[in-house]
N, C-alpha and C positions, 0 to 999 in steps of 0.2 A: 119838670122833669118829670116823665112817666115812671112808674114802678110796673116792675115786673116780676109777678109773685107765681111763685112753683108749688104746686101740689107733690107729695111724695112719687107718681107715677111718673110726671112731668120733669123731676127733678132727675129719677132715675135713666131717664129716656136721654135728659141732657148730658148727664156723665159718661154714658154709653158715646153719644156724638161727640163728646170733647174728646175720649179716646181713642176714636176710630183714627185710623191713619188719613194724612192729608192726602196721600194722592193713592190713586186705586191701585192694585195688582196690575202689571201689564196684562193685557188681554193677549192669550198664546197666539191667536190668529195674527197679529201684528208680528210676530216673531218670524226671521227670515226659516229657511228652511237652509243648511249648512253643508257643505261636504267640507271637510278639514284632513289634512295631512300634507304627504310628502309627495317627490314627484310619479308616484304611483295615484295620488290624487288629481295632478296635474293631468294626467293622462288620460283619466276618467272625467274631468272637468266638462269637456263639451258635452258629453252625455246628459251629466248632471242639470247642467244649465238648462236643456231642453225641459226640465221638469222644474224649471224656475229655482233651483238649488243656487245659492251664493257658494263663491269657491273661494276658501281659502287655503291656499296649499302654497309650497315650495320646493323646489328639488333640493336633495340634501337636507331636508328639515329632519332633525333628532329631539332628543327628550328636552334639551336646553331649549330649541325651538317652539316646541309645544307648551312648557311651563312659563315662556313670555308672550304665549298669546293670552289678551284679555278675557276673559270668560264673558259669554254672551249668554243671549236668551235667545231659543231656538225651539221653532215645533219640532223638526227633526233633525237631528245630527248624526252624519255618517263622518266617522273617523276611518280613514285610510292610511295607515301609520304601523312605524314599525322596523322595515329595511334599513333603516340607517343605524340601528342601535343593535342590529343582530351580530354582526361580526365578532366570534369569541365568545359569545353568549353561553354561561355554564347554566347548569341545574338552577343552582343558586342565585345566578345573575335573572335568570328568567322568574324565579320567584319574586325576588323585588322589584323587577321590572313591573310585573302585574300590579303589583301594590302600589307603585307609585299611577301606573296608568289609570289605577281605580280613583284613586286620592283627587290627579288632576281632573277626571271627569264629574268627580264629585260637585267641583266647582262651576261646572256649566248648567246652565236654567235651562233643560229641553225634556220635551214632554215625550221623545223618542228618540233613543239612541241605539246606535249600532257600530261597533268595532270590525271591519275587515282588516284581517290581519295577514301579514306578507305574502305566503305562500311557496312556493316552491323557485330554485334556482338551480337548476341542472347543470349549467353550464359553471359554475362556481361553488364547489365542493364545502371551502368554508362557510357560507352562506347557509348552504342547505342543509349542512349537519346542527347550525345554531336554529333554524328555524323548524328543524325537526324537533329539537329539545325545548323551545318554546310552546310549539302545538301539544307535545307530549304533557309540560308541566301544566298547561293553561286547563288540560283536561284533569287532570287530577284534581286540579282546585276545584273548577265547578263542580265535580264529582262532592268534593269535601265543602263547596262554599261557605268559606270561613267569613266571617263577619268583617272583617278586614276589605274584603273584596265585593262587599254588597252593592258598591258604585260602579263597579267593572260593566260597561254596557254588554248590551246584545252583541253573541259573535256572530260574523260569518266569517267562515273558514277560507283564507286565500288557497289551502291547499286543494279544498275542495273544489272552489269558485274558479280557479285560475289554471290550475295544473296541467289540463289537459288541452288549451291551446297555446300556440307555437309563442316565442318570445323572440324579437329582434336582436337583442343583446346579451340573452341570459337572465337579465331581470326585470326589463319592462316589457309587458305585452304588447301586441300589435294592435292596430285600431279594433279589429273584429274581437280580439280577448278583452280588452277594454270595455268595449260595448256588450260583449256579453256579461262581463263580471257585474258592469254595471245593471243590466237588466236583471240580473239576480238579488241584489240588492234592493232594486226597486220593489220587485217581486218580496222579498222578505219585509219589507217597510209597510206594503199593503195589507201582506197576510197579519202581521202584527198590529193592525191599524188599532190605534188608542181613539178613545171618544172623541167626537171635535174635528178629529181628521179626516 
């Protein structure tokens, strides 16, 4: 049997080799771009797919649905979410909601992440009041930037992005609105481009 002798230098190198992970980290380029969310994401889906995004979306999706999604690797992740959790939301509820979104998004391995918030609901006063509350609390939290919200994605305000466009039912934009909203999100992704993308 041949003997294998190690000097101190090669022994150290061998020890490092043994300690090295057996699987290399996933190449970020192999991870898909993902659009994740509720029926607003469903409506935005065709425009996202033209840019190669995988769409994981469901009408009526709320926090339990988001919590049930298996966190995945993504190059770019766009979350279009919140409408189905809004109704009756108080300022205290909104604070809790932001923490929960932050905690859930922490689990996703994404190189770039944006949350598109719900926006305006001119035909539904209850949803509109709750949406205003969420936006107000979000603005306050972003100024304070508490440590517990460090994983909150970059924000694309639905109130700024979609409220000037018509809605066919008071909740969902028309095709023109969806297309314009997605174009704004795509521009935001490009403007905040990260290394390797």
